[in-house]
C-alpha positions in Angstrom: -79.5 -72.0 -12.6 -77.9 -69.6 -12.6 -79.3 -65.6 -11.9 -77.4 -62.9 -14.1 -78.0 -59.3 -12.6 -77.2 -56.0 -15.1 -76.3 -52.1 -13.7 -77.1 -53.1 -9.8 -77.3 -51.1 -7.7 -77.9 -51.0 -3.9 -81.9 -51.1 -4.4 -82.4 -52.5 -7.4 -80.6 -54.2 -10.4 -82.0 -52.6 -14.1 -82.3 -56.1 -15.7 -82.2 -59.6 -13.9 -81.7 -62.6 -16.4 -83.0 -65.7 -15.0 -83.9 -69.1 -17.7 -84.1 -67.8 -20.9 -85.9 -64.3 -19.3 -85.0 -61.0 -18.7 -86.9 -58.8 -16.5 -86.7 -54.7 -16.5 -87.1 -52.9 -13.4 -89.0 -49.7 -13.7 -88.3 -47.1 -16.6 -88.9 -44.2 -16.8 -87.3 -40.7 -18.5 -85.0 -38.8 -16.6 -86.4 -35.5 -17.9 -89.5 -34.9 -15.6 -90.2 -32.0 -17.1 -91.7 -33.3 -20.8 -95.2 -33.9 -21.2 -96.8 -37.9 -21.3 -95.9 -38.5 -24.7 -92.3 -37.0 -24.6 -91.7 -39.3 -21.2 -93.3 -42.2 -22.9 -90.8 -42.3 -25.9 -88.3 -41.6 -23.7 -89.3 -44.6 -21.3 -89.8 -46.9 -24.3 -86.3 -46.0 -25.8 -85.1 -46.5 -22.2 -86.7 -50.4 -22.8 -85.1 -50.7 -25.8 -81.8 -49.8 -24.9 -81.7 -52.2 -21.7 -83.5 -55.7 -24.1 -80.5 -54.8 -26.4 -78.4 -54.8 -23.3 -79.5 -58.1 -22.3 -79.5 -59.4 -25.6 -83.4 -59.5 -26.6 -85.8 -56.9 -28.2 -89.2 -55.7 -28.5 -91.1 -58.5 -30.5 -89.8 -60.6 -27.5 -91.6 -59.2 -24.1 -94.3 -60.8 -23.3 -95.6 -59.1 -20.6 -95.4 -55.3 -19.9 -97.2 -53.0 -17.1 -97.6 -49.2 -17.4 -98.2 -47.2 -14.3 -99.7 -43.6 -15.3 -99.9 -41.1 -12.8 -103.2 -39.7 -14.1 -105.1 -42.6 -16.2 -106.5 -39.4 -18.6 -102.8 -39.9 -20.3 -104.4 -42.9 -21.2 -104.5 -41.7 -25.1 -101.5 -39.7 -25.4 -99.1 -42.7 -24.1 -100.9 -45.3 -26.6 -100.7 -43.1 -29.5 -96.8 -43.0 -28.9 -97.3 -46.9 -27.8 -98.8 -48.0 -30.4 -96.5 -46.7 -33.1 -93.8 -48.1 -30.9 -95.2 -51.8 -31.4 -94.2 -54.4 -33.9 -97.1 -55.7 -35.6 -98.3 -59.1 -34.5 -96.0 -58.5 -31.5 -98.2 -56.9 -29.0 -97.7 -58.1 -25.5 -99.5 -59.3 -22.3 -100.4 -55.6 -20.8 -101.4 -53.5 -17.5 -101.9 -50.0 -17.7 -103.2 -48.4 -14.5 -103.2 -45.3 -12.5 -100.3 -44.8 -9.5 -98.9 -42.7 -7.1 -95.4 -42.3 -8.7 -92.4 -41.6 -6.3 -92.2 -38.4 -8.1 -94.5 -35.7 -8.9 -92.7 -35.0 -12.2 -93.3 -38.5 -13.4 -96.2 -39.4 -15.9 -95.4 -42.6 -16.7 -93.0 -45.9 -15.4 -92.7 -49.5 -17.2 -91.7 -52.7 -15.7 -91.2 -55.6 -18.5 -90.4 -59.3 -18.8 -89.2 -60.7 -22.0 -87.5 -63.7 -23.7 -84.1 -64.5 -24.7 -83.6 -65.3 -28.1 
């Protein structure tokens, strides 16, 4: 079975497709000065774009892991998340507090999705 890698850099591939499954590297807002709701929206917009590039969409997300700099931001993140997730298509999900690569990054998400 082939492995397709898109947006490959020396350290990572943003998108990996294998055996009908799409894996997205950690997605985050490029504008680190935004608050949690804006960073969450930008992160979810990025996920939408990368899934489309891979040939799928958010209704096919199997699993998502959400990393928050501060778990107290969960309510703000969930407000945006709840508006984004299509009814009946909630994926398996974990949400954890983590030390992220930059002090300004409030949220990062990794995704596993199925191809149609």
